[in-house]
C-alpha positions, 0 to 999 in steps of 0.5 A: 783261894787268894785269887778269888779274894783278889777278884772280889776286891777288884770287882768291888773297887771297880763298882765303887769307882764307877759309882763315884765317877758317875756321881762326880760327873753328874755334880760337875757337868749337869745336863738335861735330865734325859741326857743324864739318864741316857749317860747313866744307863749307858754307863750302867750297861758298860759296867754290867757288860764288864762285870759279866765278862769278868765273871765269864773269865773267872768261871773259865779259869775256875773250870780249867783249874778244876779240870787240872785238879781232876787230872792230878787226882786221877793220876794220883789214884792210878799211882796208888792203885798200882802201888797197892796191886804191887804190894798185894802181889808181893804179899801173895808171892811171899806166902 
């Protein structure tokens, strides 16, 4: 849970930082409109690519954790099933 909160904060900080950086870049280094638009589009594309990669990484980590938890749950179910079978057998033998 805490990892996903940290991820959201990180993505938010990156987005805010990129927006502030782009705004400051436009204000302090004015260029022709066409060049500025190209720069903005390039920056937006880079930001989108970074965001996509981060989301893919997070999805992979989430999937891996889910598989790990699934394995743990299956192991626990197997243990409990074996325990219950032993208890039933013990009760049958004492009757």
